[in-house]
Backbone bond lengths (Angstrom), bond angles and torsions (degrees), N, CA, C in turn:
res aa  C-N    CA-C-N  psi(-1)  N-CA   C-N-CA  omega(-1)  CA-C   N-CA-C  phi
1 M - - - 1.441 - - 1.527 108.26 -
2 I 1.324 115.84 145.11 1.459 122.48 -178.86 1.527 108.99 -117.25
3 S 1.319 115.82 135.22 1.462 122.41 176.18 1.528 107.84 -108.02
4 R 1.343 116.41 127.49 1.472 123.46 -176.42 1.520 108.08 -111.70
5 H 1.350 117.27 124.60 1.473 122.53 -173.71 1.527 110.52 -118.70
6 W 1.344 115.02 135.91 1.466 121.45 -179.83 1.522 109.25 -149.19
7 K 1.350 117.01 146.07 1.466 122.29 179.30 1.519 111.14 -129.44
8 G 1.331 114.39 148.92 1.450 121.05 172.78 1.516 109.66 -154.31
9 I 1.325 116.74 157.03 1.465 121.75 178.49 1.526 108.30 -113.15
10 V 1.326 114.43 122.59 1.462 122.37 -179.46 1.521 108.60 -90.68
11 K 1.323 115.81 142.28 1.464 122.06 -179.99 1.529 111.06 -57.48
12 P 1.346 116.45 149.27 1.462 120.00 178.29 1.532 111.02 -52.84
13 G 1.327 114.86 135.70 1.458 121.45 176.98 1.517 115.45 84.59
14 L 1.340 117.97 -3.09 1.464 120.47 -176.93 1.530 113.83 -111.36
15 A 1.317 117.69 6.68 1.471 120.18 -175.69 1.525 111.54 -61.44
16 D 1.326 117.65 -45.26 1.463 119.30 -178.96 1.530 111.20 -66.28
17 Q 1.315 117.03 -36.84 1.461 121.02 176.97 1.532 110.11 -63.92
18 Y 1.324 116.91 -39.15 1.462 120.31 178.16 1.528 110.77 -64.87
19 V 1.330 116.21 -43.75 1.467 119.85 177.88 1.521 110.17 -60.13
20 E 1.322 117.15 -41.81 1.468 120.80 178.87 1.538 110.39 -62.19
21 H 1.322 116.85 -40.58 1.471 120.36 176.09 1.535 110.40 -59.55
22 L 1.331 116.13 -44.68 1.463 119.22 178.75 1.524 110.96 -60.08
23 K 1.338 116.62 -45.65 1.472 121.23 -177.90 1.525 112.54 -64.10
24 T 1.329 116.91 -41.42 1.460 119.52 -171.65 1.526 114.14 -92.35
25 H 1.325 117.68 -21.36 1.457 119.54 -177.19 1.531 112.80 -120.41
26 T 1.322 116.14 -61.43 1.460 119.81 -172.08 1.528 112.65 -64.30
27 L 1.320 117.24 -50.46 1.467 119.12 -174.55 1.524 112.74 -65.23
28 P 1.338 119.96 -41.76 1.470 117.93 175.04 1.523 113.02 -61.97
29 E 1.334 117.08 -36.04 1.461 119.83 177.84 1.530 110.92 -65.79
30 L 1.328 116.54 -42.35 1.467 119.90 178.21 1.522 111.04 -63.63
31 A 1.317 116.58 -43.73 1.463 120.98 -177.07 1.528 112.08 -60.73
32 A 1.314 117.09 -24.43 1.461 120.88 -178.95 1.528 113.08 -83.13
33 I 1.313 118.29 -7.22 1.466 121.71 -177.09 1.529 109.54 -90.49
34 P 1.330 117.67 121.18 1.471 119.44 176.59 1.533 110.22 -57.60
35 G 1.314 116.17 132.58 1.465 121.29 179.75 1.512 113.74 97.78
36 F 1.342 117.65 -10.65 1.463 119.54 173.01 1.521 107.41 -73.99
37 I 1.347 116.33 134.94 1.463 120.43 -176.81 1.523 112.00 -110.17
38 S 1.338 116.72 -54.43 1.468 118.24 -175.99 1.522 110.42 -163.48
39 V 1.331 114.86 171.68 1.460 121.42 176.88 1.518 109.04 -141.22
40 S 1.325 115.37 145.31 1.469 123.06 168.63 1.515 106.56 -124.81
41 I 1.321 115.46 133.61 1.457 120.50 178.88 1.524 107.11 -116.84
42 L 1.313 115.22 117.74 1.460 121.95 -178.40 1.519 108.37 -108.35
43 R 1.341 117.02 141.62 1.461 119.56 178.91 1.512 110.44 -140.66
44 R 1.339 114.41 150.65 1.457 120.44 175.21 1.518 107.84 -156.55
45 D 1.326 114.96 147.60 1.455 120.03 176.63 1.522 109.09 -76.21
46 V 1.327 115.05 135.51 1.460 122.12 178.12 1.527 107.46 -136.28
47 A 1.317 115.97 169.03 1.457 119.66 175.50 1.530 108.27 -58.69
48 G 1.298 116.65 126.41 1.453 120.06 176.99 1.512 115.78 90.54
49 G 1.335 118.43 5.39 1.461 118.88 177.27 1.511 113.49 148.83
50 T 1.319 115.24 -148.89 1.463 122.47 179.78 1.514 108.45 -123.07
51 E 1.325 115.42 124.02 1.463 120.32 177.96 1.518 109.11 -86.92
52 F 1.328 115.10 135.29 1.458 121.80 173.80 1.513 108.60 -117.71
53 Q 1.319 115.53 137.24 1.456 120.63 168.45 1.523 105.65 -117.52
54 V 1.319 115.03 123.37 1.459 121.06 179.65 1.523 107.42 -106.84
55 V 1.321 115.38 123.18 1.461 121.90 -179.10 1.527 107.31 -119.34
56 T 1.313 115.72 114.75 1.461 119.48 176.91 1.522 109.27 -110.60
57 R 1.314 114.47 153.41 1.464 120.58 176.71 1.512 108.84 -119.78
58 W 1.328 113.74 137.99 1.452 121.68 -173.98 1.519 110.25 -133.47
59 A 1.315 116.07 153.19 1.460 120.65 179.66 1.520 112.14 -71.65
60 S 1.346 116.95 -29.16 1.467 119.54 -175.09 1.523 110.04 -162.83
61 L 1.332 114.93 168.21 1.459 119.90 173.77 1.530 111.14 -66.15
62 D 1.326 117.35 -31.06 1.460 119.94 176.94 1.524 111.09 -64.00
63 A 1.321 117.68 -36.85 1.464 120.68 176.46 1.529 110.32 -64.99
64 I 1.325 116.81 -40.82 1.467 120.59 176.93 1.527 109.70 -63.82
65 R 1.303 116.82 -40.12 1.465 121.10 179.40 1.533 111.23 -60.12
66 A 1.315 117.28 -35.64 1.470 120.89 177.49 1.522 110.91 -63.33
67 F 1.324 117.07 -28.36 1.461 122.70 178.57 1.526 112.18 -88.12
68 A 1.333 116.40 -48.53 1.464 121.62 -168.85 1.522 114.17 -96.14
69 G 1.315 117.33 -17.21 1.459 120.06 -174.19 1.526 110.73 92.39
70 D 1.315 115.60 -172.01 1.465 120.23 -174.59 1.523 113.63 -63.88
71 D 1.327 117.58 -33.66 1.467 120.91 177.05 1.526 107.42 -89.47
72 I 1.321 115.47 83.96 1.467 119.78 -171.44 1.529 113.68 -68.57
73 E 1.322 117.26 -13.58 1.464 119.16 178.04 1.526 112.48 -91.66
74 A 1.318 117.85 -1.60 1.463 120.87 176.22 1.523 109.27 -76.89
75 A 1.314 116.49 133.91 1.460 120.66 176.00 1.520 109.32 -66.73
76 V 1.319 115.82 142.52 1.462 121.86 175.43 1.525 106.47 -106.72
77 V 1.336 115.89 102.70 1.464 121.78 -176.37 1.528 108.12 -128.45
78 P 1.323 117.34 102.38 1.463 119.40 178.88 1.532 110.65 -60.28
79 D 1.320 116.20 152.88 1.468 121.15 -178.61 1.525 112.43 -53.77
80 V 1.323 117.16 -41.15 1.465 119.78 -178.22 1.530 110.84 -61.67
81 A 1.314 117.65 -37.90 1.463 121.29 177.78 1.524 110.64 -73.71
82 A 1.324 117.26 -41.98 1.471 120.85 -179.43 1.527 111.27 -59.91
83 R 1.325 117.19 -35.04 1.469 120.35 179.53 1.534 112.60 -67.88
84 M 1.326 116.98 -20.13 1.466 120.86 177.92 1.523 112.08 -85.10
85 M 1.313 118.19 -7.34 1.462 122.02 -170.48 1.517 113.14 -107.40
86 T 1.334 113.89 149.94 1.461 119.39 170.93 1.522 109.77 -88.71
87 S 1.327 116.13 -30.25 1.464 121.06 177.68 1.520 109.18 -163.62
88 Y 1.324 114.82 159.13 1.462 120.07 173.93 1.524 108.45 -158.36
89 E 1.320 113.66 156.76 1.455 119.66 178.89 1.528 109.01 -74.23
90 P 1.319 117.62 126.81 1.460 119.95 -179.95 1.530 113.29 -76.82
91 R 1.327 116.02 -13.81 1.462 121.63 -179.33 1.520 109.08 -124.35
92 V 1.306 116.74 148.69 1.456 122.18 177.46 1.530 109.07 -105.47
93 V 1.313 114.82 169.88 1.463 120.90 177.02 1.526 107.54 -123.26
94 H 1.319 115.61 136.12 1.468 121.62 178.54 1.530 109.74 -111.68
95 Y 1.319 114.61 143.58 1.460 121.33 177.12 1.527 108.58 -131.86
96 D 1.308 116.65 142.28 1.448 120.34 166.69 1.519 107.13 -74.70
97 V 1.316 116.92 133.98 1.462 120.89 178.62 1.522 108.39 -83.64
98 V 1.315 115.55 125.42 1.465 122.26 179.77 1.523 108.01 -111.03
99 T 1.298 116.25 125.41 1.454 119.40 176.37 1.523 108.16 -105.16
100 V 1.316 114.53 140.85 1.469 119.67 -178.95 1.500 110.56 -122.39
């Protein structure tokens, strides 16, 4: 299993709108991709807005490729979401999930 990590900072006052975007657009799209397993959305207030860390779990790198394209480390940030942000990481980080 692969864990995909990404962070972005949403403009002040737009955190709930961003969460709604995730619920109504991003998460249904992810759920439709074979090999998508789950998502965790973490948030915290920071200077300049609300930071979100999105952690998705996937069955394989091929499943991630179906979502992200050939450059699997490129962040996938739709324009509507990018307009809500002050900044975001353009690259993601992948981890192999180790169970003990």
